[in-house]
N, C-alpha and C positions, 0 to 999 in steps of 0.2 A: 586893673586886673583883667579887663576884657582883652586888652592887647596881649597880655601874658598868656592867657588860655588859648587865644587864637593862634599865636605863634607856636606855642607848645604843641597844640594839636596838629598844625601843619607840619611841624618838624618831625613828629612821630610818624605821620603818614608818609612824609618824604623819605625818611630813612628806611622804613619798611619796604616801600616801593622801589627805592634805589637799589637795595641789596638784591632783591629778586630780579630787578631789571637788568643787572649785570649778566645774569645767566641767560636771560632772553636775548640780549644783544649778542653774546658770544655764540648762541645757537641760531642766530639770524632769524629770530621769531619775535621781534619787538612788537609787531603789529597784532600779535595775539592779545595783548592788553587792550587794544582798541576794540577787537572783536568781543571780548568778554564784557567790557564796560558798556557796550551798546546792546548786546544781545540779552542782558539781564532784564530789559524792560518787560518782555512777556512773562518772565518769571515773577516779577512784582505783581502784575495784573492777575495772573493765575492764582497766586497766593491769596490775593484779596477776594477773588471770586469764589474760591473754595472755602475760605474761613469767614469771609465777611468782615475781616478785621484789617486795619492798617497799622498795627503796632509794629515796633521795630524788629522783634523776633520773627514774626510771620514774614515780613518783607525780606529779612536776611535769609531765611530758609529758602524762600522762593527764588531769590536772586542767586544764591549759592548753587542751587540745583541747576538752574539754567547756565550758570558759569561753567560748571563741570560738564554739562551736556554740550556746550559749545566746543570745549576742547576735544571731546570725544568725536564730535562730528567733523571737526577740522582734521583730526588724525585719520579718521575713516576715509575722508575724501582724498587725503594726501597718499595714504598707503594703498587703499583698495581702488580708488577712482583714478589713480595715477595723475592727480593734479599737482601742480607746483604748490608749495606752501602758501605763497602769497595769494594765489588764485583761490585756494581752499578757504583761507581766512576771509577774503573778500566776499565770496559767495555766502559763507556761513553768517557773518555778522550783518550783512545787508538784508538777508532773508529773515533772520530772527528779529532784527530791529523793525522791519516792515510789518512782520506779524504782530509785534507788540503794538504798533501804531493802529493797525486795523482792529485789534481786540479792544483797545481803549475806545476807539470810535464807535464800535458796536455795543459793547457791554458797559462802558464806564464813562459815557459822554457827559453825564450829569454829576459824576463823582468828582470831588476835589482831589484830583490825581494829577499833579503838575509834572508833566514830563520835562518841561524846561528846567525845573529844579533838579531833576535827576541828571540832566546833561551839564548844566552850568554850576549847580551847587551854590552855596553861600556860606563859606566857612566862618564869616564874621558872626553868624548867628549861633555857632556852637557853644559859646560861653553861656548862652541863655538857657540851655538844657542842662541844669545842674543835677548832680547826684546828691540827693538830700537824705540823710539818715533818719531813722524813726524819731530820734530825739530832736530833729530839726536842724542839725549841724550840716552845713554844706561842704562837700568835698571838692567842689569845683565842677568843671565841665565833664559831663558823663562820657562824651566822645573821647576826651583826652585819656581817661582811664582805660577805655576800651582799646584805643589804638596803642596804648602802652603795653597792654597784655598781648596784643597781636604782634607788636615789635619783638617782645621777649620770645614769642613762639617762633618768629622768623629767625631770630638769632640762634635759638636752640636747634632749629632745623638745619641751618647752614653749618653750624659747628659740628653736629653729629653726622651730617652727610656731605661734608666738605670734599672728601676724596672721591666719592661716587659722582657728585655733581661736576667736579673738575674733569674727571676722566670721560664721562659721557658727553660733556660739552665740547671737548676737543677731539676725541677719537672714539667714536661709537664702536668701531670694529675691534679696537684693542680692549675696550670695556667688555665686549661680548667674549673675547678670547680668554679673559681672566675671570669670567663668571659673573660679571655685573650686567644686569638687564637694563639696556638703554630705554626700552619702552616703559618699564616700571618706574624708573626715575623721572622720565619725561612726564608721566601722569601725576606722580607725586608733586613735581615742581609746578605743573599746571594747576593742581589742586590748591597749592599754597598761593599761587598768583590769583586764582579765583577768590579765595578767602579774603586776601588783602583788598582786592578790588571791590568786592561787594560790601566789605566792612567800611571802607573809606568813602565810597561814592556818595553816601547819604549826606555827608558833611561837606565834601569838597567838590562833588560833581564828577561826572564821567570824564569830561575833557581834562580837568586837572589831574585826575588819576592817571590818565594816559601820559600826560606830560611828565609826571613824577616817576613813572615806571621807565620811561625811555630817556629823557634828557639828562638826568644826573649820570646814568650808566654810560650813555653815549659820550658825554663830556669826559668822564673818567677814562673811557677807552682811548680817547685821543691823547691823554696825558701820561699813560703808563702802559707797559707791556707785561705787567705781572698781575695775576688775578687777585692776590691778597691786597696789593696796593689799590687796585681798581675798586675793590669793595669798600675800603676805608675812604678813598677819595669820593666815591659816589655818595656815601653817607654825609660827608662834610659838605659837598655841593648841595645835597638835598636840604640841609639846615640853612645854608646860605640863601637858597631859593625862598624858603619860608620867611626868613627874617627880612631880606631885601624886598621881597614881593609885598610883604605887609606894609612896610613903610613907603614903598612906591604907591600903593593903593591909597594910603593916607594922604600922601603928597598931591596926587592927582584927583583925589576924591572919587575913586572909581572902584570897580569890582576887585575884591581881594584875590579871588581865584584867577581872574584874568591877569592881574598884575604878576602873580606868582608864575603863571605859565609864560608870561612875557620875559621875566627875569631868567627862567630856565632856558628859553631860546637864546637870549643874549649871552649867557655864560657859555652855551655850546658854541656860539659864533666866535667868541673870544678864544676858546680852546682850538677851534678849527684854524683860526688865523695865526695864533701865537704859540701853539703847542711846541715844547722843546723836542718832542718825540717825532712828530710827523706833521707839523704845522705848515700852512701855506707859505708863510714868510720864510720859514727855515728851508723849505724846498727851493724857493726862489733864490735864496742866498747861496745855497750849495750849487745850483746850476750856474749862477753868475760867476762863481769862483772855480 
């Protein structure tokens, strides 16, 4: 059952991240996920300093607040500071992450506040945190239920806002002309990305969250030119990453999160080389003929 709950949790995280990652890739904002996942560190510490508690709800609120603040700062630097998006992202996440490290050094040096766990995560431990009812019956891994609820929220969001997300992702000027606010939907999308990131990072770690937000979507992008197929493909690829990554970790007796990130990179490499849409080998074959 430990393997089942680990793979299920990873699959739920992967699908939720992959679906939102498709829109980040289309908007050329993939590294926003990296910024959010690293900048939430000061949010965790500030939540602890204000409340004196390290419970999951407190940490989630603090991380979510910093995640949203990160997107606002990036957008402000991009629009008002005339910085390129990549420069705004780089400045924001390095500055906030550094502030988090400094705050930990000053205020929480003697507190069991493991920033390495935040970065790397250990999804293999998620089955140990069980959701136990008052009558003593266990419903399984608490994180799996939480990520299941988050995935349903993501699916509802994409279903209800499919047209708006599609138009604003491809043609912001046209969206404005027909009365759809690109800025509004940008912030709503970034809010959803922040929610998924801060919910998932406790179990899988920041590095794997970034991999799951970018790699499945980027891989699907190489395999199709239609957004609806890209969404479905990215979800399937996310599940493959979870399953293959887990058994790779068992085989090499290594980190589950690290193995999943490695599988994500390998699947992207295969798509890059052999994609029937625009793969390296296809282009070479066409040039040769």
